[in-house]
N, CA and C of each residue as an Amber inpcrd file, in Angstrom:
protein
   711
  40.2600000 -54.3980000  27.9020000  39.4980000 -53.1660000  27.3900000
  39.9230000 -53.4990000  25.8990000  39.5130000 -53.1480000  24.4690000
  40.2700000 -53.5720000  23.5670000  39.6040000 -52.8180000  22.5470000
  39.9540000 -52.0970000  21.8930000  39.7810000 -51.1440000  20.9280000
  40.3910000 -50.8380000  19.8000000  39.4950000 -50.7860000  18.5360000
  39.9930000 -50.5760000  17.8040000  39.9980000 -49.2330000  17.4050000
  41.2090000 -48.5350000  16.7780000  41.7320000 -47.3840000  16.8120000
  41.6550000 -46.4940000  15.5070000  40.7240000 -45.9550000  15.3960000
  40.8740000 -44.8130000  14.1190000  41.8790000 -43.8550000  13.6610000
  41.2660000 -42.3060000  13.2770000  42.3780000 -41.8280000  12.9310000
  43.2520000 -41.1180000  14.4130000  42.3350000 -41.0980000  15.6300000
  43.4550000 -41.4450000  17.2640000  42.6280000 -41.6580000  17.9280000
  42.9050000 -41.9950000  18.9630000  41.4690000 -42.3490000  20.0470000
  41.9870000 -41.8550000  21.5170000  41.4740000 -42.2210000  22.1310000
  41.1290000 -41.6520000  23.7960000  42.8500000 -42.5280000  24.6910000
  42.6800000 -43.4500000  23.9850000  44.0290000 -44.2960000  24.4730000
  45.0740000 -43.2350000  24.2630000  45.2620000 -43.0310000  23.1800000
  46.6550000 -42.0480000  22.6330000  46.6160000 -41.1300000  22.8840000
  45.4300000 -40.6620000  24.0560000  45.5500000 -39.3060000  24.5420000
  45.6750000 -38.0590000  22.9190000  44.7570000 -38.1810000  22.4760000
  44.7620000 -37.4180000  20.9000000  45.7400000 -37.3750000  20.0880000
  46.8010000 -38.1660000  20.1310000  48.1320000 -38.5890000  19.4640000
  47.9000000 -40.0420000  18.4370000  48.7120000 -40.1520000  17.5060000
  48.9080000 -41.2780000  16.5150000  49.7470000 -42.1920000  17.5180000
  49.4750000 -43.1630000  17.8320000  49.9010000 -43.9900000  19.0390000
  51.5130000 -44.5760000  18.0650000  51.0610000 -44.7300000  17.0530000
  52.7270000 -45.2190000  15.9560000  53.3510000 -44.2380000  16.1080000
  53.1040000 -42.9100000  16.1220000  53.8700000 -42.2080000  16.1600000
  55.3170000 -41.8990000  17.4630000  54.5910000 -42.6270000  18.3810000
  55.9040000 -43.0910000  19.6810000  56.9210000 -43.7990000  19.5640000
  56.6620000 -44.8780000  17.9490000  57.3870000 -45.6630000  17.8900000
  58.7800000 -45.4730000  17.1570000  59.4740000 -45.8120000  17.4520000
  60.3730000 -44.8470000  16.4840000  60.9890000 -46.1630000  15.3830000
  60.3960000 -47.3190000  15.2280000  60.4140000 -48.2820000  14.3730000
  59.5220000 -47.9450000  13.3670000  58.3620000 -46.8400000  13.6430000
  57.3580000 -45.9570000  12.8070000  58.0330000 -44.6580000  12.0990000
  59.2320000 -44.2220000  12.5800000  59.7380000 -42.6330000  12.6630000
  59.6410000 -41.9460000  11.3810000  59.7890000 -42.9190000  10.3090000
  59.8940000 -42.7790000   9.1070000  58.9890000 -42.4550000   8.4220000
  57.6150000 -42.9000000   8.7900000  56.2370000 -42.7620000   8.1440000
  55.8830000 -41.5380000   8.4190000  55.2790000 -41.0410000   7.2310000
  54.3650000 -39.4840000   7.1570000  53.6130000 -39.8480000   7.5260000
  52.3700000 -38.5680000   7.5200000  51.4290000 -38.7590000   8.1260000
  50.3990000 -39.5770000   7.7850000  50.2220000 -39.8920000   6.0170000
  49.2780000 -40.3800000   5.9640000  49.4200000 -42.0470000   5.9080000
  50.6620000 -41.8400000   5.9770000  51.2660000 -43.6150000   6.4710000
  51.0310000 -43.6590000   7.8330000  51.2790000 -42.9910000   8.2980000
  51.1390000 -43.2870000  10.2080000  49.3180000 -43.6910000  10.3050000
  48.3650000 -42.8480000   9.3630000  47.1130000 -43.0160000   9.7030000
  46.9610000 -44.7070000   9.2500000  47.4760000 -44.7790000   8.0120000
  47.0880000 -46.4430000   7.7890000  47.1950000 -47.7000000   8.8530000
  48.5360000 -47.3690000   9.3080000  49.2860000 -48.4270000  10.3710000
  48.2250000 -48.2060000  12.1160000  47.8070000 -46.9390000  12.0810000
  46.8560000 -46.8890000  13.4440000  45.3550000 -47.7060000  13.1150000
  45.3780000 -46.9240000  12.1350000  43.8070000 -47.6540000  11.7770000
  43.5830000 -49.1420000  11.7010000  44.8570000 -49.9610000  11.9460000
  44.9020000 -51.3490000  12.0780000  45.2990000 -51.8040000  13.4530000
  45.6730000 -51.0160000  14.0110000  46.1060000 -51.1770000  15.4800000
  44.8440000 -51.4570000  16.6690000  44.9410000 -52.1430000  17.5520000
  44.2040000 -52.2540000  18.7660000  44.6670000 -52.1030000  19.7900000
  43.5920000 -51.9290000  20.8780000  44.1480000 -51.4490000  21.9860000
  43.9840000 -52.0500000  23.5540000  44.8730000 -52.3040000  24.2670000
  44.5240000 -53.3500000  25.7670000  45.1160000 -52.6200000  26.8430000
  44.3310000 -52.6140000  28.1390000  44.6970000 -52.1600000  29.0520000
  45.2840000 -53.0990000  30.1960000  46.3630000 -52.9260000  30.8580000
  46.6520000 -54.0310000  31.8420000  46.9010000 -53.4380000  32.8100000
  46.0600000 -54.1880000  33.9480000  46.4680000 -53.3350000  35.5360000
  47.8480000 -53.6270000  36.0760000  48.5370000 -53.1950000  36.9410000
  49.8120000 -53.6390000  37.3710000  49.7580000 -55.3210000  37.5570000
  50.7710000 -56.2120000  37.0740000  50.7670000 -57.2260000  37.7950000
  50.0140000 -58.0550000  37.0340000  49.2430000 -57.3000000  35.8560000
  48.8240000 -58.5650000  34.7470000  50.0360000 -59.0870000  33.9740000
  49.4120000 -60.0660000  33.3590000  50.5530000 -61.1740000  32.6580000
  49.7240000 -60.7370000  31.2960000  50.8400000 -60.3660000  30.4540000
  50.3610000 -60.2990000  28.9760000  50.8380000 -61.6770000  28.0290000
  51.5920000 -62.1990000  28.4250000  51.7100000 -63.9030000  27.8660000
  53.2760000 -64.6200000  28.1950000  52.4780000 -65.4750000  28.4590000
  53.8180000 -66.5420000  28.9520000  54.9510000 -67.2220000  27.7430000
  55.8200000 -67.6460000  28.6030000  56.6860000 -68.1160000  27.9080000
  55.7770000 -69.6990000  27.1670000  56.1670000 -69.3000000  25.5900000
  55.5380000 -70.6230000  25.4390000  54.3540000 -70.6680000  24.5510000
  53.7060000 -69.5530000  24.7340000  52.5450000 -69.2490000  23.6780000
  52.7920000 -68.6990000  22.5540000  51.8690000 -69.0980000  21.5880000
  52.3450000 -69.0920000  20.0070000  52.2530000 -67.3470000  19.9430000
  53.5610000 -67.3920000  19.5000000  53.5930000 -65.5560000  18.9390000
  52.9910000 -65.1930000  17.8800000  51.9900000 -64.7000000  18.0510000
  51.2450000 -64.3430000  16.7890000  50.8660000 -62.8100000  16.9450000
  51.4850000 -62.1350000  18.1650000  51.0330000 -60.1640000  18.1120000
  52.1750000 -59.3010000  18.2700000  52.3140000 -58.3140000  18.1260000
  53.6950000 -57.5680000  18.3790000  53.1520000 -56.5420000  18.9980000
  53.8580000 -56.0870000  20.2930000  52.9880000 -55.2320000  21.2190000
  53.7560000 -53.7420000  20.9060000  53.3720000 -52.8990000  21.6850000
  53.6830000 -51.3110000  21.5030000  53.5130000 -50.8390000  22.9350000
  54.3790000 -50.1960000  23.5800000  53.6580000 -49.9000000  25.0430000
  53.4070000 -48.4750000  24.7940000  52.3870000 -47.8170000  25.1330000
  51.9800000 -46.7720000  24.8240000  52.0100000 -46.1640000  26.1000000
  51.3670000 -46.1500000  27.0630000  52.0000000 -45.8650000  28.4640000
  51.9380000 -47.2620000  29.4470000  53.0730000 -46.7730000  30.2060000
  53.2600000 -47.7240000  31.1490000  55.0040000 -48.3430000  30.8990000
  54.6330000 -49.2550000  31.9100000  56.3610000 -50.1470000  31.7280000
  55.6430000 -51.0970000  31.8650000  56.8420000 -51.8540000  31.0910000
  56.5160000 -53.6640000  30.8760000  57.9090000 -54.3360000  31.1810000
  57.6360000 -55.4830000  31.7090000  58.9420000 -56.3010000  32.2190000
  58.6490000 -57.8780000  30.9090000  60.2060000 -58.0500000  30.6320000
  60.3630000 -59.3150000  30.0230000  60.7850000 -59.9370000  30.9000000
  60.9700000 -61.1980000  31.1320000  61.4120000 -62.5530000  32.2210000
  61.2580000 -63.6730000  31.7340000  62.0640000 -64.3910000  32.4370000
  62.2360000 -65.3860000  32.2560000  62.2420000 -66.0880000  33.5640000
  61.9700000 -67.7580000  33.7320000  62.1010000 -68.4440000  35.5400000
  64.0300000 -69.0050000  35.0770000  64.6390000 -69.4520000  35.8190000
  65.3050000 -69.6780000  36.2810000  65.2320000 -70.8910000  36.6650000
  66.1380000 -72.2650000  36.3660000  65.8540000 -74.0710000  36.6760000
  65.4800000 -73.6740000  37.9860000  65.9180000 -72.8360000  39.2730000
  65.1120000 -72.9530000  40.5670000  63.9320000 -72.1770000  41.1100000
  63.6590000 -72.2520000  39.7670000  61.8020000 -71.3850000  39.7430000
  62.4340000 -69.8780000  40.2490000  63.4370000 -69.0820000  40.3480000
  63.3280000 -67.5580000  40.1870000  63.0780000 -66.8490000  38.7990000
  62.8940000 -65.9790000  39.0720000  61.9360000 -64.7640000  38.0920000
  63.3190000 -64.0720000  37.8890000  64.0020000 -64.2890000  35.9930000
  64.9340000 -63.4000000  35.9380000  64.9080000 -62.2510000  34.8490000
  64.3450000 -61.0950000  35.5360000  64.2560000 -60.0880000  34.4420000
  65.3860000 -60.0560000  33.0550000  64.8020000 -59.5790000  32.1080000
  65.4460000 -59.8450000  31.0940000  65.4710000 -58.1420000  30.6690000
  64.5330000 -57.3650000  30.4170000  64.3280000 -56.0330000  30.1850000
  63.0620000 -55.5250000  30.6230000  63.4480000 -53.9310000  30.8180000
  62.3010000 -53.3980000  31.0100000  61.8950000 -52.0700000  29.9620000
  60.4030000 -52.2920000  29.7990000  60.3620000 -51.4240000  28.2700000
  59.3340000 -50.7470000  29.1660000  59.4990000 -49.1970000  28.3520000
  58.4800000 -48.0140000  28.8350000  57.9150000 -47.3940000  27.0300000
  57.1580000 -46.4980000  27.5040000  56.7610000 -45.6230000  25.9740000
  57.1790000 -45.7730000  24.9060000  56.7300000 -46.5010000  24.1170000
  57.5530000 -46.5100000  22.8240000  58.2700000 -47.6520000  22.0820000
  58.5620000 -48.5360000  22.9760000  58.9980000 -49.3920000  22.5330000
  58.0760000 -50.7620000  22.3860000  58.6050000 -51.5620000  21.8230000
  57.8200000 -52.8150000  21.4270000  58.6280000 -54.2470000  21.9360000
  57.6590000 -55.2180000  21.7630000  58.0250000 -56.7550000  22.4190000
  57.3200000 -57.5520000  21.8950000  57.3710000 -58.5230000  22.1130000
  56.6680000 -59.7650000  21.2110000  56.8130000 -60.4890000  19.8650000
  58.3850000 -59.6450000  19.5390000  59.3920000 -60.2310000  18.5720000
  58.8360000 -61.3790000  17.8300000  58.0580000 -60.9560000  16.4760000
  57.7410000 -62.3740000  15.8750000  58.8660000 -62.5290000  14.4970000
  58.6140000 -63.8480000  13.8830000  58.9320000 -64.6430000  13.0590000
  58.1710000 -64.8280000  11.8790000  58.4200000 -63.6670000  11.3190000
  57.3530000 -62.9660000  10.2710000  57.6300000 -64.6720000   8.6580000
  58.4020000 -65.2950000   9.3050000  58.6400000 -66.3640000   7.9780000
  57.6980000 -67.9720000   8.7270000  57.9150000 -68.4220000  10.2820000
  57.4290000 -69.7340000  10.5660000  56.6130000 -69.5500000  11.3960000
  55.8920000 -70.3420000  11.6580000  55.4380000 -70.3530000  13.1690000
  56.1000000 -69.7980000  14.2630000  56.1690000 -69.5260000  15.5860000
  56.7480000 -69.6250000  16.9850000  56.1350000 -69.3600000  17.6540000
  57.0190000 -69.2970000  18.8360000  56.1740000 -69.5680000  20.0880000
  57.3420000 -68.4480000  21.1000000  56.6550000 -67.2990000  22.0530000
  57.3010000 -66.3090000  23.0950000  58.4910000 -67.2770000  23.5020000
  59.6760000 -66.6220000  23.7950000  60.7820000 -67.6410000  24.5540000
  60.7300000 -67.1200000  25.7220000  59.9420000 -65.7520000  26.4000000
  59.8400000 -65.2450000  27.5410000  58.3540000 -64.7050000  28.2120000
  58.6040000 -64.1890000  29.2450000  57.3000000 -64.1330000  29.7790000
  57.0860000 -62.2820000  29.7290000  55.9540000 -62.0730000  30.1580000
  55.5290000 -60.8000000  29.8680000  54.6870000 -59.8720000  30.9380000
  54.7940000 -58.9170000  31.4120000  54.1260000 -58.2540000  32.6470000
  54.0590000 -57.0770000  32.7360000  52.5800000 -56.2460000  33.2440000
  52.4140000 -55.4780000  33.3880000  53.1030000 -54.8290000  35.1060000
  54.3380000 -53.9340000  35.0390000  55.1600000 -53.5290000  36.0090000
  53.8660000 -52.3680000  37.0250000  53.3910000 -51.4530000  36.1000000
  52.7010000 -50.5860000  36.2810000  51.0350000 -50.6090000  35.4910000
  50.0750000 -49.8540000  35.4890000  48.7310000 -49.6480000  35.1710000
  49.0960000 -49.3920000  33.7530000  48.8610000 -50.3210000  32.6450000
  49.7040000 -49.5810000  30.9720000  48.5950000 -49.9310000  30.0800000
  48.8980000 -49.4030000  29.2820000  48.3400000 -48.8590000  27.7010000
  49.3060000 -49.6410000  26.8100000  48.7710000 -50.9310000  25.9770000
  49.3380000 -51.6910000  24.9060000  48.4750000 -51.4710000  23.6000000
  49.4420000 -51.0000000  22.5520000  48.7060000 -51.2510000  21.3930000
  49.3380000 -53.0030000  20.7670000  48.5540000 -52.7960000  19.8590000
  48.8220000 -54.1890000  19.5960000  48.7630000 -54.7400000  17.6760000
  49.4900000 -55.3330000  17.0180000  49.4980000 -55.5300000  15.3240000
  49.9550000 -57.7460000  15.6000000  48.3270000 -57.7280000  14.9030000
  48.9810000 -59.3520000  14.7020000  49.5390000 -59.8020000  13.3110000
  50.5670000 -60.4620000  13.2710000  51.7610000 -61.3090000  13.1400000
  51.3140000 -61.0050000  11.1740000  50.3060000 -60.6180000  10.7040000
  49.7730000 -60.8950000   9.5280000  50.0400000 -59.0570000   9.2720000
  49.4800000 -58.6660000  10.1740000  48.6950000 -56.9700000   9.7480000
  50.8910000 -56.2000000   9.8680000  51.5050000 -57.2090000  10.6650000
  52.7620000 -56.7230000  10.5900000  53.6060000 -57.0600000   9.3460000
  53.3810000 -58.4350000   8.4270000  53.7420000 -58.5030000   7.6200000
  53.5470000 -57.0340000   6.3870000  52.4070000 -57.3120000   6.6550000
  51.5890000 -56.3390000   5.4670000  52.1120000 -54.9080000   5.3300000
  52.5980000 -54.2280000   6.7330000  53.0660000 -53.3360000   6.9710000
  55.0030000 -53.4650000   6.4580000  55.2920000 -54.5260000   6.6960000
  56.8070000 -54.4330000   6.4760000  56.9970000 -55.1390000   4.8030000
  55.9610000 -55.1480000   4.4390000  55.5650000 -55.4490000   2.5150000
  55.7440000 -54.3120000   2.0120000  54.9940000 -53.0970000   2.8130000
  54.9450000 -52.0770000   2.1210000  56.1380000 -51.3060000   2.1660000
  57.0200000 -51.5880000   3.5240000  57.8380000 -50.3190000   4.0920000
  59.0940000 -51.2400000   4.4560000  59.7830000 -52.0370000   3.7230000
  60.7760000 -52.7120000   3.9810000  61.8570000 -52.2070000   5.4360000
  62.1010000 -50.5970000   4.9510000  63.1910000 -50.7080000   6.2100000
  62.3820000 -50.6400000   7.5420000  61.3480000 -50.5050000   7.6170000
  60.6780000 -51.2810000   8.8940000  61.0080000 -52.4640000   9.6950000
  60.8610000 -53.7550000   8.7810000  61.6610000 -54.7890000   9.1070000
  62.9470000 -54.9880000   9.3990000  63.8070000 -53.9390000   8.7060000
  65.3330000 -53.8720000   9.3730000  65.3690000 -52.9970000  10.7660000
  64.2770000 -51.9580000  11.0230000  64.5030000 -51.6030000  12.2610000
  64.2750000 -52.6390000  13.2960000  63.3610000 -53.2480000  13.2160000
  62.8130000 -54.6910000  14.2930000  63.9120000 -55.5280000  13.8120000
  64.5920000 -55.9450000  13.2040000  65.7940000 -56.5970000  13.3080000
  66.8150000 -55.9040000  13.9230000  66.6960000 -54.5700000  13.6040000
  68.0620000 -54.2100000  14.2810000  67.7650000 -53.7750000  16.2040000
  66.4930000 -53.9560000  16.2770000  66.1500000 -53.8100000  18.0120000
  66.4820000 -54.9350000  18.2870000  65.9640000 -55.8380000  17.6970000
  66.2110000 -57.4470000  18.3190000  67.5780000 -57.7410000  18.3740000
  68.5080000 -57.2540000  17.5060000  69.8540000 -57.3650000  17.9250000
  70.6170000 -57.1910000  18.8170000  69.7110000 -55.9870000  18.8810000
  70.2800000 -55.0820000  20.5900000  69.6520000 -55.2110000  21.5370000
  68.6800000 -56.2720000  21.5400000  68.1530000 -56.9510000  22.5970000
  69.0190000 -57.9540000  22.8280000  69.6840000 -58.8570000  22.0090000
  70.1680000 -59.8800000  22.4460000  71.6140000 -59.4950000  22.7110000
  71.9590000 -58.8180000  22.8190000  73.3880000 -58.3940000  22.7320000
  73.5550000 -57.7250000  24.3460000  72.3480000 -56.9630000  24.8600000
  72.1990000 -56.8750000  25.9040000  71.6110000 -58.0350000  27.2270000
  70.8740000 -58.8700000  26.2670000  71.0690000 -60.2930000  27.4410000
  72.2980000 -60.7760000  27.0570000  73.3700000 -60.9860000  26.3570000
  74.4950000 -61.6940000  26.2980000  75.1000000 -60.9600000  27.4370000
  75.2020000 -59.4410000  27.6360000  75.7640000 -58.9840000  28.4210000
  75.1810000 -59.3490000  29.8380000  74.0580000 -59.0220000  30.1810000
  73.7250000 -58.9690000  31.4310000  73.5680000 -60.6300000  31.7740000
  73.6790000 -61.4740000  30.9840000  74.5890000 -62.9900000  31.4310000
  75.9510000 -63.0450000  31.4380000  76.4300000 -62.1650000  31.3940000
  78.2740000 -62.3480000  31.1170000  78.0460000 -61.7970000  32.9010000
  77.5260000 -60.2560000  32.9420000  77.4650000 -59.4360000  34.1770000
  77.3030000 -60.1060000  35.4170000  76.3350000 -61.3210000  35.3010000
  75.4870000 -61.9710000  36.1780000  76.4470000 -63.3640000  36.4900000
  77.3830000 -64.1980000  35.8660000  78.1300000 -64.9250000  35.4970000
  79.8430000 -64.4110000  36.2970000  79.9240000 -63.2510000  36.1230000
  81.7260000 -63.0830000  36.1540000  81.9750000 -61.9930000  37.0580000
  80.3140000 -60.9730000  37.7330000  80.9290000 -59.6350000  38.5140000
  80.4080000 -60.1930000  39.6720000  80.5990000 -59.1830000  40.3230000
  80.0170000 -58.8850000  41.8740000  78.5220000 -58.1650000  42.2220000
  78.3350000 -58.4410000  43.2910000  77.2090000 -58.0720000  43.1640000
  77.3460000 -56.2640000  43.2480000  78.3180000 -55.6350000  44.1280000
  78.3200000 -54.3420000  43.9130000  78.2820000 -53.5830000  42.2030000
  79.0230000 -54.5110000  41.6460000  79.2270000 -54.3440000  39.8450000
  77.7910000 -54.4870000  39.1730000  76.8940000 -55.9490000  39.9790000
  75.9160000 -55.9890000  38.8050000  74.9950000 -54.4370000  39.3400000
  74.7840000 -53.8410000  40.3530000  74.2480000 -53.3200000  40.9650000
  74.2890000 -51.9410000  40.1430000  75.4980000 -51.3880000  40.1080000
  75.9400000 -50.1680000  39.5800000  75.8200000 -50.1040000  37.8180000
  75.8220000 -51.5410000  37.7080000  75.2840000 -51.5780000  35.8050000
  73.9900000 -51.6290000  35.6010000  73.2570000 -51.9230000  36.4500000
  71.3930000 -51.4690000  36.5780000  71.9850000 -50.4030000  36.8950000
  71.9170000 -49.5240000  37.7840000  71.4740000 -47.9980000  37.6390000
  71.8590000 -47.1330000  36.7600000  72.8160000 -47.3520000  36.5180000
  73.9970000 -46.8380000  35.3100000  72.8710000 -47.1480000  33.5000000
  71.9780000 -48.1240000  34.1290000  71.1830000 -48.5790000  32.4910000
  70.1090000 -47.6600000  32.7740000  69.4010000 -47.9810000  34.0960000
  67.8600000 -47.2040000  34.1640000  68.8590000 -45.8390000  34.6500000
  69.5530000 -44.9620000  34.5330000  70.1360000 -43.4950000  34.0190000
  69.6190000 -43.3480000  32.8280000  70.0400000 -44.3540000  32.1320000
  70.5830000 -43.5940000  30.6600000  69.3980000 -44.0260000  29.9200000
  68.2660000 -44.6320000  30.2560000  67.0760000 -44.7310000  29.9100000
  65.8410000 -44.0370000  30.7740000  65.6940000 -43.8630000  31.6670000
  64.5990000 -43.0140000  32.8040000  65.5610000 -41.8270000  33.2320000
  66.4940000 -41.1760000  33.2870000  67.1780000 -40.1990000  34.1480000
  66.9430000 -38.8920000  33.4690000  66.9400000 -37.9350000  34.4570000
  66.3000000 -37.1980000  33.9150000  67.4380000 -35.5130000  34.5410000
  67.9890000 -34.5570000  33.5940000  69.1950000 -34.2940000  34.4730000
  67.8630000 -32.9230000  35.3770000  68.2900000 -32.6090000  36.2500000
  67.7550000 -31.7650000  37.3360000  68.7510000 -30.6470000  38.3950000
  69.2760000 -29.6570000  37.5090000  70.3110000 -29.1410000  37.9620000
  71.4260000 -29.6170000  37.4440000  72.4660000 -30.2460000  38.5790000
  73.6500000 -31.1220000  37.8910000  73.7630000 -32.1720000  38.4060000
  72.6920000 -32.9320000  38.8320000  72.4460000 -34.1140000  38.8220000
  71.0740000 -34.4240000  38.2640000  71.1290000 -36.1270000  37.8130000
  70.5210000 -37.1170000  37.3320000  69.3920000 -37.4820000  38.4960000
  68.4050000 -37.1100000  37.8650000  66.5550000 -37.8930000  38.8180000
  66.6000000 -39.0820000  37.7510000  66.2520000 -40.5290000  38.7020000
  65.5180000 -41.3110000  38.1800000  64.2930000 -41.7110000  39.0020000
  62.9800000 -41.8780000  37.9830000  62.0500000 -42.0570000  38.7290000
  62.0700000 -43.7630000  38.3220000  62.2210000 -44.4120000  39.3100000
  62.1970000 -45.6610000  39.2060000  61.3370000 -46.8430000  38.6600000
  61.4270000 -47.3760000  37.2630000  60.5490000 -48.2040000  37.2640000
  60.1290000 -49.2680000  38.0230000  60.9540000 -49.7490000  38.1960000
  61.1190000 -51.4320000  39.2190000  60.9980000 -51.1570000  40.3850000
  60.3160000 -52.0660000  41.5150000  60.3440000 -52.1370000  42.8890000
  61.7150000 -52.9460000  43.5630000  62.2040000 -52.8100000  44.3390000
  62.7820000 -53.5980000  45.4740000  63.1340000 -54.5520000  44.8770000
  62.1730000 -55.1890000  44.5810000  62.3020000 -56.9820000  44.8180000
  62.3840000 -57.2820000  43.1130000  61.8200000 -56.2470000  42.2160000
  62.3250000 -56.2600000  40.7010000  63.6340000 -56.0780000  40.2010000
  64.4520000 -55.1620000  41.1620000  65.8810000 -54.8790000  41.2270000
  66.8260000 -56.1300000  41.8780000  66.0840000 -56.8320000  42.7070000
  66.6340000 -58.2310000  43.1710000  67.1250000 -59.0730000  42.1350000
  65.4000000 -58.9330000  41.5300000  65.2230000 -60.0130000  40.1910000
  66.6310000 -59.4660000  38.8970000  66.1060000 -58.4900000  38.9340000
  67.2150000 -58.1680000  37.3880000  68.8250000 -58.9430000  37.7480000
  69.2900000 -58.5960000  39.1200000  70.6570000 -58.4470000  39.3480000
  70.7820000 -60.1790000  40.1280000  69.8680000 -60.7500000  40.6950000
  70.3960000 -62.2280000  40.9060000  70.2240000 -62.1460000  42.5240000
  69.7810000 -61.2070000  43.0410000  70.0010000 -61.2660000  44.5840000
  68.4860000 -60.8220000  44.9060000  69.0810000 -61.2750000  46.7120000
  67.5140000 -60.3920000  47.5910000  67.3520000 -59.2840000  47.3720000
  66.2030000 -59.0500000  47.9900000  65.5010000 -57.9480000  48.0110000
  66.2210000 -57.1750000  49.1850000  66.4970000 -58.0390000  50.3850000
  67.4850000 -57.4710000  51.6120000  68.9440000 -57.1910000  50.6100000
  69.6250000 -57.3610000  49.9720000  70.8210000 -57.4550000  49.1440000
  71.0170000 -56.1650000  48.9280000  69.7340000 -56.0720000  47.8310000
  69.4680000 -54.5510000  47.1510000  69.5420000 -53.4850000  47.9810000
  68.7510000 -53.6570000  49.4420000  68.3940000 -52.6080000  50.3440000
  70.0390000 -52.0420000  50.5670000  70.4600000 -53.5330000  50.9840000
  72.3180000 -53.0660000  51.9950000  72.7330000 -52.2710000  51.1320000
  72.9390000 -53.0650000  49.4110000  73.9200000 -51.9710000  49.1450000
  73.5710000 -50.5100000  48.3760000  72.0720000 -50.3740000  48.2540000
  71.6040000 -49.0760000  48.0220000  72.4480000 -48.4460000  49.0760000
  72.0000000 -48.4630000  50.0640000  72.6350000 -47.7660000  51.6010000
  74.0480000 -47.6830000  51.3680000  74.4550000 -48.7420000  50.5740000
  76.2620000 -48.4910000  50.8500000  76.8270000 -47.2480000  49.9900000
  75.7580000 -47.5890000  48.3480000  76.3430000 -46.5720000  47.4740000
  75.7540000 -44.9470000  47.8510000  74.7670000 -44.9130000  49.0280000
  74.8380000 -44.0730000  49.2950000  75.5890000 -43.0350000  50.0370000
  76.2390000 -44.3790000  51.0430000  77.0320000 -43.6050000  52.1780000
  78.3850000 -43.2580000  51.1090000  78.4770000 -43.6350000  50.4050000
  79.7480000 -43.2100000  49.3940000  79.6210000 -41.9950000  48.8380000
  78.2300000 -41.7170000  49.0430000  77.8680000 -40.4640000  47.8740000
  77.7480000 -40.7230000  46.6410000  77.3630000 -41.8790000  46.1700000
  77.4130000 -42.1220000  44.7540000  75.8030000 -41.9260000  44.2680000
  74.9340000 -41.7970000  44.8680000  73.4650000 -41.8140000  44.5160000
  73.3280000 -41.3750000  46.4180000  71.6340000 -40.5000000  45.8950000
  70.9490000 -40.1150000  47.2070000  69.0740000 -40.7580000  46.8480000
  68.8770000 -41.4650000  47.8070000  67.6810000 -42.3790000  47.7570000
  66.7120000 -41.3880000  48.4170000  65.6560000 -41.3870000  47.5530000
  64.4850000 -40.0920000  48.0710000  63.1230000 -41.3620000  47.9020000
  62.7200000 -41.8440000  49.0920000  62.0650000 -42.6190000  48.9950000
  62.0330000 -43.9670000  48.6210000  61.2830000 -45.1220000  48.0110000
  61.2810000 -46.2410000  46.9600000  61.2540000 -46.3500000  45.7360000
  60.7360000 -44.8500000  45.0640000  60.7450000 -44.7010000  43.7490000
  61.5810000 -43.6580000  42.7750000  61.8780000 -43.2220000  44.0280000
  63.0720000 -41.8620000  43.3820000  64.8320000 -41.8430000  43.4430000
  65.3620000 -41.8990000  42.8310000  67.0310000 -41.6240000  42.7100000
  67.8510000 -40.7090000  42.4700000  68.5370000 -40.1000000  42.8370000
  69.5640000 -39.1210000  42.1770000  70.9820000 -39.6020000  41.7090000
  71.5090000 -39.7200000  41.0640000  73.1280000 -40.1180000  40.7480000
  73.3770000 -39.2670000  40.9220000  74.8270000 -39.3330000  41.8940000
  75.5080000 -37.8990000  42.3350000  76.8470000 -38.2410000  41.9200000
  77.5080000 -39.5640000  41.0790000  78.5820000 -39.3420000  40.8990000
  78.3000000 -40.5510000  39.7380000  78.2770000 -40.2990000  38.6330000
  78.1100000 -41.1180000  37.6090000  79.3120000 -41.9450000  36.9540000
  81.0200000 -41.3710000  37.3650000  82.1230000 -42.0970000  37.2500000
  82.2170000 -42.4770000  38.6100000  81.8530000 -42.4010000  39.4240000
  82.0260000 -43.2070000  40.7380000  81.3180000 -44.5140000  40.2930000
  80.0800000 -44.6000000  40.0900000  79.0720000 -45.9320000  39.4220000
  80.0640000 -46.8670000  38.8750000  80.3800000 -46.0150000  37.7070000
  81.0490000 -46.6060000  36.5030000  82.5100000 -47.2150000  36.7300000
  83.2510000 -47.0360000  38.0010000  84.0360000 -47.3860000  38.2440000
  84.4170000 -48.8070000  38.9150000  82.6620000 -49.0520000  39.5000000
  82.4970000 -50.4390000  39.7800000  82.0320000 -51.3970000  38.7060000
  81.5830000 -51.3560000  37.4710000  81.3620000 -52.0180000  36.3090000
  82.9130000 -52.8140000  35.4220000
């Protein structure tokens, strides 16, 4: 589904979708309206591929609803997740100077609504508001640093440490304080968690049970988890 957006639309639940995106946070309402007028919308079902590595990079994507994973394949064909994105985050960073290709794959983890801007549309916005370009570069830099940390984590740390790193990352991004503990509605399946830290699904399940036995976490079904001892998890990292 692909709809052009006027002032607001059903896809945005009556909101200006651009207002959800931190790189546009300093725009006033009139400027937001101008951005929104150029935005298109697409809906993806769980498991739909948005683009693959090597595709021409001519579109910037913003997550309006849902969760998107960015990933590559290792030399032996295994999926390695790089990032998991949620509402307000963007992906498909463009080289605005020269033609480029996407260096990773993207897929909807759940049913998702995505807003898009073409390379030319984004270039026009940045020409009018250079600070947006700076924020895009800052976000790209943060992601590069995060991937470097992930690579180092996979190469040098044991499974317990890698899982603790992932849980802390998910806690910081998706955690919600309930009473004295932090509850996480997990955006990742056990398979995706395994892909993220380079182990099997069985290993993830076994290590989660170990952390639960140590009273670091409490597992609630397959999609919810409570952090009982944040400092204890950090001791593994």
